[in-house]
N, C-alpha and C positions, 0 to 999 in steps of 0.2 A: 442723405442729409439735405435739408431744405436750405435755399439761399436766404440771406438776411438783408433786409434793407435798414435804413436808419430808424432811430427811435421816434417816439411821439413828441412833437413840440407843443408848446402851450397854445399856439395858434391852431394846430391840428385838433387839440383837445377841445377848444372852444367851438370848432366847426362841427363836432359830433353833437347831434340833437339829444335832448334829455329823454325823449320818447322814441324808441326804435322798434321796427318790426322784428319779430323773433323767428329764427330758423332752428327748429328742433332737429338734432342729428342723433344717430345711434352709433354705438360701438366705436366712437372716436371723440377725443377731447382736443379742441383747437387751442394752441398756445400763441402768444405774441410772436410776431415776426414770421410766422409760418405762412407759406404760400402753397395752397393745395387745391385740387379740383374737387368739386362735390356734385353728385347727381341728385337732383331734386325731382320728386315725383308726386308727393302728397299734395292734395289740393290747397291746404292751408299754407304749406311751405312755398308753393308756386306763387300764391298771392302775396306772401311776405317778400319774396324776391322782387316781384313786380313793383311793390310799394317802395322797396329800397332803391330800385333803378329809377323810379319816377322822382326820387328825392336826391340826396347827396350820395347815394350808393352805399350808405352805411347800414349794417344789419347786425343784430345781436345773435351770436351762435351759442345755444344752450344744449347740453347733452341730456338725453332722457335717462331716468334712473333704470327703467326696465326696457331693454331693447326689443322685447317681444311685443310691446304695445304698439298697435298700428297707428292709432290716432291719439297721441298723448294729450292730456289736459295740463293746465299750468302747474298743478300740484305734483305732477309726475316728472317735472323738469328740475334739474339742479338750479340753484339761485345765483351761482357765480359762473360767468361764462366769458366769452371774448367778443369784443366789438371788432368786426372785420369790414373791409371794404370790398365790394363786388367789382373785380377788375374786368372780367369778361363774362358774357352770357351767350350760350349757344342752344338753340332748340333742336332736340333730337327727333327723329322720325316717329318714335312711339309716343310723343307728347311730353316727354320728360325734358328738364332743363339741365344743362351742364354749365356750371358756373366755376369761375376761378376766383378764389377769395384770398385775402391777406389779413392775418391777425394784426390788430393795431394796439389794443389795450385791454387789460382786464376790466370787467365791469360787474357790478352787483345789482340785482333786481331789487328796486325799492317796492314796487307793486306792479301787478299786471293790470292793464287797462281793459275795458270791456269790449274790445273790438270783436265782432262776431265772425268776420271773414277770415282773419288770421290772428295769431297771437301777437300782442304788442305789449311792451313793458317800459315803465319809467325806470331809468338806470342811474347809477352813480359810478363814475370812473374810479378805479382803484389805482392810485398813483404808486410808482415804485419808490420804496424807502431808500434813503441815502445810507451807504455803508462805508466803513473804513477798510482800506486794503492793508490789513495787518498780516503778520506771518501765517497765522492759522488759516485765514481766508485764501492766501496765496497757495499754501500747501494743499488745501482742498481743491482749488481750481486745477493745480498741476496734476494731482491724483486723478481727477475726473478726466483730464485730457489723455493721460496715459492709459487709463482703463478703456476709453473710447478707441484709442489706437489699437489696443489688444483685441477688442471685439472685431474691429474692421479686418485685422490681420487674420483672425480665426475664421472669419466668414469669407476669406479669399478676396477681399476688396483692397485695391491699392489706396492706402490712406493719405498720400501726399497732399492732394487737392483739398480734401475735407479737413485734414489737420491744419492746413494753412488758414482756413476759415475759423477753426476753433482757437488757434493761437492768437488771432486778431481780436478775440472777444476778451475784454478785461473786466467786465462787470459780472459778478457772481449770479445775479438774477437772470441776465440775458443768457449766460452759459447754461444755467439750470433749465431755462425754457427750451433752448436749442437741443440739449441732450434728451430732455423728457419727450420732446416732440418726435424723436426718432427711436425711442425705446419700445420694445414689445412688452408692454405692461397692460394690466387690466384697466377698464374704465374707472372703477373706484379709486385705484392707486393714482392714476393720472389726474383725476379730479382733485384728490388731496394735494397734489403738487401745485395744481393751478390755483387752489384756494389759499395756499400759504403766501402771506404778504411779506414776510421777512426774507430777503434775497439769499442770505447765507444759509438759513435753515432750509430754504427751498432747494438750494444746491446740494445740501447734505442729504435731503430726501432723494434727490435724483441720483446722487452718488451711491446710495444704498441699493437702489434698483439696478444701477449700473454694475455693481459687484455681483448681484444675483445673475444678471445677464451674462457676465464673464464666465461664471461657473457653468451655466447651462451651455454656453457656446463651447467651453472646453470639453464638457462631457459629450456633446454632440459631435465634436471633432474627433474625440477618442473612438466613439462608436463607428463613425464613418471610416476611420483608419483601420479598425478591426475588421469591418465588413470587407473593406478593399483588400486587406491582407488575405482574408479567407478566400475571396474571389480569385485573387492572383494565384494562391496556392492551388485552388481547384483547377484553374485554367492550365497551370503548369503541369499538374498531375495528368489532366486529360491529354495535353499535348504530348507528354512523354509516353503515355499509354498508347496513343495512336501511332507514335513513332515505333514503339516496340512491336505493335501489331504488324505494321508495314515491314519491319525487319524480319519478323517471323514468316510473313507471307513470302518474302523474297527467298528465305532459306527453305521454304517448303514445309515449315513447322506450323501446323494449324493451332489456333488459339482456342481449342475446344474446352480446356479447363476454365478459362475466363468466361467463355460463353455459358458454361454450365453454372457457374456462380451467379451470373446475371439472371439466368432462367430461374434459379432457386430463389433469388431475391424477389423477382416478379411474382413467383408462385406464392411466396409468403405474404406479399401484399394482397394478393387476390383471395387468400384463405379466410380472411375476415376474423382473425384471432383477436381476443381482448388485448388491451394495451400491455399489461404485465406479461402475458404469454408471448406476445410478439417481441418484447424486449429480450426475453430469455432465448428465443429462437434466433434472433439476430446475433446475440452473443455467441451462440454455438456456430452460426454461419461464419462469423469472423474468425473463430478458432479454426474452422475447416479451411478457410482461405490461406491460413499461415502454415498448414501441414502439407507434407508430401502426399500426393494422391494415393500412393500404394501403401501407406502406413496402416496398421491395424486400427489405430484410434480414429483415423479419417473414415474408415468403413463404418465404424460404430456411429460416429456423428452423422454421416450421410444417411444411414438407415433411420436414425432418430428424426432427422429433418424430413425425410420422406413420410414418416408416420404423422408428424405434426401437420404437414401440408395436406395430407389426404383425409384427415379427420374433418367431419362436418361441423365446423365451428359455428356457421351461420345458416346452413341449409336446413330448412324445415318443411315438412309436408303440410299442405293445407288440409285441415280436418274437413271431412264431409259433414257439415252441420245440418243436413236435412234429416230430421229425426224420423220421419215416416219412411224414408228410403232405407235408413239404417235398420229400422224395425223389420222392414221387408227382407233385407239381406239376412238378418239373424234368424228369422222364421224360415227362410228358404234353406239355410244350412243345418238347422237343428230343430228337432221336434220337442215341444214342452220347454223345460228349463226356464219357466216364467220368471223366477226370482233373479236369475243371472241376467236375463235379457233386460228386465226392468232396471237393474243397477247400471248396465251399460248405457241405456237410453237416458237415465238420470244424469250420468256423467256427461253425455253429449249435450244435454239441455243446459247444464250449468256452464259447460265450456262455451256454448253459444252466447250465454248472457255475460260470462266473465272470461274473456280469452286469456287472462293472465293466471288462471288457476293452475295449481301444481298437479302433476299426474298422480292418480291414486295407485295404491299398492293392493291389488286384489289377490286373494288366495283361495283357489278352488279346492275343496276337500271332498273326497268321495272315493268309492271303491274303483278298482281298475275297470276300464272299458265303458265308462259312462259319458265320455266325450269331453273331458277336461282340456286335453291338449288341442283337439280340433276346434274347441270353442275359442281358444286364443286366436287361432288363424281367422275365424269368422269375425272376431272383434276388430282385428286389424283391417279386414276387408270392409267392414261397415264404417270404419273411421277414415278409410282411404290412406292408411299409413303402411310403412314397411313392416314386415314381421320377421322376427328371428327367434328360433327356439334354442335354448341352452339347457342341456341335460346336466343336472347336478348330482345324479345318482353315483355314489362311490367317490365323489371328489374329496380329497383329503389335504390338498396343498393350498394354503392361503394365497400363494402367489398366482393361482389360477384366477382369482378374483382381482387382486391388486397389481399383478404383474411382477416382473423381476427387475431389480435395479440394473442400470446399464453397466455396472462394474463386472457383471457376470458374462461369461462367453455365451453367445447365443440367446441373450436375454430378449424378452418380448413383452408387450403390454398384456394386461389381463384380458379375460374373456369378454368383459363388459366393453372395454375399448375396442377390441377386435370386432365385436358385434356392431358397434356404431360405425366403424370404418366400412364394414361389409354392407350395411344398409345404406350408407351415404347420406343419411338424414339424422338430425339431432333429436327427433321425437318419434322413434319407432315404437312398436309394441314388442317388448322383449319378454319371452316366456321362460321363467326359471322352473324347469320341469323337475319333479321328484325332489322337492326341497326337504322332505322329511327323511331322505336317505343320504344326507351329507355325513361325512365322517370327519375324524380329526386324528392327527398323530404328531410326531416330533416336528413336522414341517408347518405346523400351525393349525388353526381352526377356521375353515372357510366361512362358517356361520357367523363368526365374529366379524369377519371382513364385510359380510353382507349387511351388518347393522347400519353402516353408513350409506350403503347403496340404497337400502330400502327405507330410508327415513326422509320424507319430503322436506323436512326442515334443515337437513344437513347435505343432501346429495347435490345441491346446487354448486358445491365446491369439492366434488369428489377428486381425490388425488391418486392417480395411478403411479406406482413406484417407478415405472419405466419413463412415463412422461415427465414426472416431477413438477407438474404444473396443474392447477385445478381445472376440472372440466365440469360443465353444468349438466347434470342428469335430471334436473327437475322437470324437463319436458318429456322425458321417457315415461311410457306407461308400462309398469312392471306387473306381470301376472305370474303368480306362483301356483304350483299344483302339488298336492300331497294326498296320500291315501289315509294317513292318520296324523293327528296333531301331537301325539304324546312325545315323539322324538324331536320335535322342533323346539329349540331353546326358547324360554318364555320371553326374553327381551326381543328376540327376532319376531316371535308370533305377535307381540304387542304392536309392532309397526305395520301389521297387515290387517286388511279387512277380510274376515273369513266368510266365505259363501259356501255353504254345504250343498253338494250335489248328490242326492241319494240315488239308490238303485231304481231301475225301471220296473213297472208292473208288467205282467204278461201282455196285457192289452197294448201298453205303450211300446213294448218290444215288437209286437206284430205290426203296429203302425209304422215304426221306424224301419223295420225290415222291408215292408212294402214300398215305402217312399224312397229309401236310400240304399239299403244293403243289396236287395235283389237286383235292381237295375245296374248298380255299380259292378257287382260280381258277374252278372251276365255279360256286360260289356267287356270286362277284363278277361273273361274266358272265351271271347270270340263269338258270343251269341248275339244275334241282332234282336231288335225290339219285336216282341210278339212270338219269338221262337220258343221261349220257355213259359210254360203255363203251370202255376202252382194251384192245386185244388184247394177247396175250402177246408180249413182246419190243419193244413200241412205245416204252416209256420208255427201254430200253437203246439202241434205234436213235436216238432223239432225242439222248441223251447223247453217243453216239459220233460222229454225223454232223452235228449242228447246234450242238454246244457244245464248247469247249475251255477248261476252267477248273477251278480247284481248288474253287470254291464252287458256288453254286446259282442265281445271279442270271439268267444266260442261260437256264438250264433253266426257271426260272419264266416268263421271257418267252416261250419257245417253247411251254410248256404253255398259257400265256395266249392265245397266237395260235391254238392248236388249239381252245380253248374259244370263242374269238370266232367262228371259222368255224362251229362247231356252233350257237352262239347265233343266227347269221344264218339258219341253216336253220330253227330253231325260230320265229324272227320271221316267216319266210315260210310258216309254217303247215305245214311238213313234219313228218310224224309221226316220233316217236322210238321206241326209243332210238337215239342217234347213235353209231355204231360207228367207231372209228379202229383200223385194222390196219396191219401192216407193208407191205401192198400199196398202200393208199391214202395212206400218210403223205407220200410225195413229192408227191402231188397237193395235199395240204393245206399243207405247209410249203415246197414248192419244191425246187430242186436242193440236194443236200447240200453244206454248206460245208466239211466236213472228211472226207476220204476215207481209208479204211483202206489202200487200195492204194498209199499213199505209201511203204509199206514195200517195199523192193526185194528181189526173190528172190535176187539175187546182187550182191555188191559188187565193184567193180574194185579192183585193188591200189592201196594208198594211201588208202583210205577206211575210217574206223572210226566207230562210233556211240558217242557219249558221253552223259552225263546232266548236265543243268544245273538249277539252282534259280532261279526267278524269283518276284517278289512275288505272282504269280497262280497259283503251283504249279510242278510240275516239267515239264521238257521234254527231249525227245531232241534231240541235237545231232550233225549230220554234221561230221566233221573230214576235210578233203581235203588230201592231200599229193601233189605231183607233182615229178619231177626233170627237169632239162633240161641240155643242155651249157652249161657256164659255168665260173666260177672260184670256186665255193663260197659264193656269195651266198645269204643267207636272206631271203626275201621273205614278209611277213605281211600278209594282207588279211582283210577281214570286220569292220572296225571293232572291233579287239581292244583291250582295256584293257592297262595296264602289267603287271598281274600275269599275264595270259594270255600276253603277249609273252615275259615272263621264263620262263614254263613251256615255251614253244616253244624258247627258247635252252637250257634245261636238258635238254629231250628230245634236242636235237641233240647236245649234249655227251655225254649218256649213250650215244647211238648211236655216236658216234665212239670213245668209250672202250671199248665192247664190240663193235666191228665184227666182230672175229674170231669171237666166239661165235655170231653170227647169219649168218655167211657173207657179210658185206658187205665190199666192196673198201675197205680203210682209206684209200685216196687219193680217196674220192668227193668230199671237200670241195675238192679241187684242180681237178677237171675237171667238176663238176656244180653247178648252182644248184638250190636247193630252194625251192619255193613252197608255203606253208601258207595254206589258205583255209577259213574257216568260213562256209557259206552264210547267207542272209538278211543280206546285207552292210549293210543300212541299220539293223539292230538292234545297239545297243552290247552287247558281251559282255566280261565280265571275271570274275575269280575264279580260284582255284587248282584247281578240280575237274577241269579238262581235261588235267592233266598226264599221266595214264595213257593217255588217248585219243590225245594228241598223239604220245607215244613209240611207241604201237602203230601208228598210221597212218604214221609215219615209217619204222619198220622194214618195214612192209608195202610201202611204195613203193620202198625201197632193195633189198628182196629180191624184189620183183615177186610177192609172195604175197598173195592176197586174204584178207580177214578174214571171219569168219562173219557172215552178215547178220542172224541172230536174237540176236546178242550185244551188250549195252550195258555200259559200264563207267564208273566214276568214281573219283577219287582224285588226290591230289597226289603228286609224286615228288621225291626228293632226288637229288643227284648220285651218291650211293653206291648208289642203286637201291632205296631203301626206299619203300614205298607208305604215304603219311601219311593220317590221317583227314580227312574233310570233313563238312560239315553238310547238312541237308535230305534225309536218306536216305529217309524215308517218301515225301516228295513225288516224289523221283526214281524210286522203285520204282513209284509210282502211274502216272507218265508212261510207264514202260517197259511195264507191263502194258496200258495203254491203247493203245499202239502195236503190241501183239501180240508183244513180245519174249519169248523163252523162257529166256534165260540172262542173268545180271547178275554182274559182278565188282565187289566193293566192298572197301575197306581192311579188314584184319582187326580194326583197333582200333574199327571202327564196328559190331562184333558186338552191342554193347549196344543199338544203335538198332533192331535187328530186332524187339525185343519190342513196339515201337509199330506194327508192320505187322500188320494183321489176318491171321488164320490162312488164311481163304479166298483172300486175295491171294497169300500165300506158296506156296500150292499151284499157282498158275498160272504161276509163274516160278521157275527154279532159281537160287538166290543162292549164289555162292561167295566165300569170303574169301581175300584175297591179302595177303601181307606184303612181297614183293619183286617188282620188275619182271620178273625172270627167270621167275617163275611165270606171267606173263600170256600171253606169246607162244605157248607150247604149247596153252593153252586157247583163244586167240583165232584162230589161223590156220585157215583153211578147209581141211577135208579133203575133197577132191573128185577 
């Protein structure tokens, strides 16, 4: 509270000049009777103080409307202020002035004069109005004094001296000014009180602000008491715990359990869990603290906390975003596979431009042994990420993916969470191997659990049953492998980007064997570089005569067998190098298992060669048709599926409908039976690809005209004679070339698939496109 001197006498009022220098102040409103120090630093303000000191030391103090304005103009100042007298002035070392002023009277600006050095105003003194001391005024003044005393008490100030000053003030206007000058209120609120001319109303306004201040002070006091109580309780707990530790140390009882809880709490803080997850983990930690260490429930919770702490909530591998280096690594590990490599490099390029992108879900589909699984390892190496392979073959329990709930004895998280813990990073490459071989039984369907895992829009909040909190899988790059797509549920397949990896040509197999398989097998079998020499054509002979596959597994086994034979010679101290040629190959590997002379030089009437697709690659297929006296019965053998049987019926109907065009007796169905057989009777066969071959073999049998032995064909037929497209063209052409075929007929709509066939392969076989069945027979019949 400020001290108060006497009021303004008439003589004092006459002594105040009509024109006064103006001192603009910010963030304060000066009231009558206030004595306060002010720091003056602005040039105009310094000159105004100098002008006041050179006169009768009077100055008009006006508050500026916007305190952020550095050099306010006259329109930026309030028009009502306080006339003050400059009691003392002190020059500071930094050039500023420190003045002590006392408020004398309210004044209103009539107009500002045009002084250029400092602001100057012509003023009118606002005299205090007379008031009657009635009961209401007295009650208001008493209430204001009591409120002031409450504030002082709440703030911890001894109120006796200050209240003595307040009790000696009997004028409402002076009491209002005194209270307002010491309240923590905003400049506009203080200015409103200053401009109010009616003393009782001014006191009422001050009392309103006083009531607000009491409420704030009470709330502030309550908050401080609460904080103090909390601190006192925490200090008391800490003191007692320290005493307890000291007592245990004296008794020789170590406080390992308490230390363990503290270590767990520190580990939880370091784990970097999201806020909601950390809240759940602390809840479990609090439960653990209240349990006996040897209870079974405590063991379950402790194991749960260990899992939560060890999971990589924030640990991320930095991607190697050097596209050229990644391309070099992919080329170093795998030959060809251009489409797959391009897709990986595209992913890296997008990731480089948009680091927030979600991980793709790729699915490699192809026959066994073409490098699907090893390709995933190469992708992880090119990205610089951790790699984990998870085999899904034969998995039948949904809990393998989502984990078991903690209510079960021996429960654990699912394989996905286990893989993340093992990798120690939140963005590894996880390979889901053999996704087409998932099963389902009474324990649930794992493929349904994978729907959330393999959906980039959902897996950012994957919830494992064991963890029971969401975990973000959106940074994981999932790669699936499959041999066929038929057994993968459609909703699951829809979440994946399918990349087909077809079988290798003979030339590709030779190149891969020279670059990768032979050096690896030689090293694995103890042979040094240069000790094994394979003659020209040896690898091609091994591929043709000892393997029949789309991939490379059998080729690796046979090369390994050759290396073992040579390793035995080395172990028997026989001098190297060890040469394998086409002449001694049969001695090393034994009798060839697949002979090229299976291709017949001539085919009898009723036999045609077709092409089929199998999970292990393409195959040539003999279709045999013979007729015999009978009543038009159609006999089908060779373990044919329903689709293939229907193709045979369609072929027969086409032959009957077009019998005249091919010189066939139209009544053949009345006096002859037809037997259709596809050899390898123990092997199931199905699919629409044999329609063209069936109709060709049927026409050949009925016209007794043989088909060319170097021609193979594939395609589905309609009753109208159209040749419809089929799948697996590359694998089928590979099989045709491997069998020494020279010509192939494929549906015209499969023309787009020819670009997948290597150029060197297309040079070895003549591929012709056909749109209708009528085009086939002229090309197929043997000209001899």
